[in-house]
KOLZA-865242 format. One record per residue (C-alpha): residue in one letter; residue number from 1; x, y, z. Coordinates in steps of 0.05 Angstrom, whole numbers, m for minus. Layout:
BEGIN
+------+------+--------+--------+--------+
| resn | resi |      u |      v |      w |
+------+------+--------+--------+--------+
|    A |  NUM |      X |      Y |      Z |
...
+------+------+--------+--------+--------+
//
This chain:
BEGIN
+------+------+--------+--------+--------+
| resn | resi |      u |      v |      w |
+------+------+--------+--------+--------+
|    M |    1 |    334 |     64 |     44 |
|    N |    2 |    263 |     91 |     55 |
|    V |    3 |    211 |     63 |     10 |
|    L |    4 |    137 |     78 |      1 |
|    E |    5 |     97 |     26 |    m37 |
|    T |    6 |     26 |     47 |    m58 |
|    L |    7 |    m33 |      5 |    m83 |
|    H |    8 |    m92 |     42 |   m110 |
|    L |    9 |   m155 |      1 |   m123 |
|    R |   10 |   m216 |     24 |   m163 |
|    M |   11 |   m269 |    m28 |   m148 |
|    Y |   12 |   m316 |    m55 |   m200 |
|    G |   13 |   m367 |    m70 |   m146 |
|    G |   14 |   m372 |   m106 |    m81 |
|    D |   15 |   m363 |    m86 |     m9 |
|    L |   16 |   m303 |    m39 |      5 |
|    D |   17 |   m311 |    m51 |     80 |
|    D |   18 |   m301 |   m126 |     72 |
|    L |   19 |   m241 |   m117 |     29 |
|    A |   20 |   m210 |    m63 |     74 |
|    E |   21 |   m219 |   m111 |    134 |
|    L |   22 |   m186 |   m168 |     95 |
|    V |   23 |   m127 |   m123 |     82 |
|    R |   24 |   m122 |   m104 |    155 |
|    I |   25 |   m122 |   m179 |    173 |
|    A |   26 |    m71 |   m197 |    121 |
|    T |   27 |    m23 |   m143 |    139 |
|    G |   28 |    m32 |   m147 |    215 |
|    A |   29 |     m4 |   m219 |    217 |
|    R |   30 |     62 |   m203 |    185 |
|    G |   31 |    127 |   m213 |    219 |
|    D |   32 |    166 |   m161 |    181 |
|    S |   33 |    180 |    m87 |    193 |
|    H |   34 |    131 |    m56 |    142 |
|    S |   35 |     83 |     m3 |    165 |
|    V |   36 |     17 |     m7 |    130 |
|    N |   37 |    m40 |     43 |    125 |
|    V |   38 |   m107 |     33 |     91 |
|    F |   39 |   m147 |     93 |     63 |
|    R |   40 |   m214 |    105 |     31 |
|    H |   41 |   m228 |    161 |    m18 |
|    S |   42 |   m270 |    213 |     14 |
|    G |   43 |   m314 |    225 |    m46 |
|    I |   44 |   m308 |    163 |    m92 |
|    Q |   45 |   m343 |    102 |    m68 |
|    G |   46 |   m301 |     39 |    m84 |
|    D |   47 |   m232 |     73 |    m82 |
|    L |   48 |   m182 |     41 |    m34 |
|    L |   49 |   m110 |     62 |    m23 |
|    V |   50 |    m57 |     21 |     14 |
|    H |   51 |     10 |     51 |     35 |
|    I |   52 |     67 |      4 |     53 |
|    Y |   53 |    125 |     40 |     83 |
|    R |   54 |    192 |      4 |     90 |
|    S |   55 |    258 |     31 |    117 |
|    G |   56 |    325 |      5 |    133 |
|    P |   57 |    390 |    m16 |    101 |
|    G |   58 |    362 |    m80 |     70 |
|    Q |   59 |    306 |    m48 |     31 |
|    T |   60 |    305 |    m49 |    m44 |
|    D |   61 |    268 |     m8 |    m95 |
|    R |   62 |    231 |    m69 |   m118 |
|    P |   63 |    158 |    m86 |    m99 |
|    S |   64 |    153 |   m124 |    m33 |
|    E |   65 |    122 |   m193 |    m28 |
|    L |   66 |     66 |   m163 |     12 |
|    G |   67 |     53 |   m111 |    m43 |
|    L |   68 |     53 |   m164 |    m97 |
|    R |   69 |      4 |   m207 |    m58 |
|    L |   70 |    m44 |   m150 |    m46 |
|    A |   71 |    m40 |   m127 |   m117 |
|    S |   72 |    m58 |   m197 |   m140 |
|    L |   73 |   m116 |   m198 |    m91 |
|    F |   74 |   m141 |   m129 |   m112 |
|    R |   75 |   m141 |   m147 |   m187 |
|    I |   76 |   m196 |   m195 |   m173 |
|    H |   77 |   m240 |   m135 |   m150 |
|    G |   78 |   m219 |    m80 |   m199 |
|    L |   79 |   m167 |    m36 |   m231 |
|    V |   80 |   m100 |    m32 |   m193 |
|    E |   81 |    m42 |     15 |   m195 |
|    H |   82 |     18 |    m11 |   m157 |
|    S |   83 |     79 |     32 |   m152 |
|    V |   84 |    144 |     38 |   m110 |
|    W |   85 |    174 |    105 |    m88 |
|    V |   86 |    242 |    117 |    m59 |
|    R |   87 |    255 |    177 |    m12 |
|    E |   88 |    301 |    223 |    m48 |
|    V |   89 |    312 |    276 |      5 |
|    E |   90 |    303 |    272 |     79 |
|    S |   91 |    245 |    315 |    105 |
|    Q |   92 |    288 |    360 |    149 |
|    E |   93 |    330 |    379 |     87 |
|    L |   94 |    268 |    408 |     53 |
|    V |   95 |    253 |    454 |    112 |
|    Q |   96 |    317 |    493 |    110 |
+------+------+--------+--------+--------+
//
């Protein structure tokens, strides 16, 4: 199963650079097979988006422990949208 977990933070205030660095540190020390990417909105200051990509036979459509921990951390700083997406169709199937 291929799963994309997204966390979108709209900050109340504070330093986005410090928070983004904290996310990089927290996700870099993991011992699991998640792939994590951190994005900043190009036009809205204080918006942060984290993608956690998980794949493999043991994956579920439930939020990961990492996603839940990050969502909890983010709620201290602003409004959080946390969602889990499951790949429905393989990419090459869409090209045909």
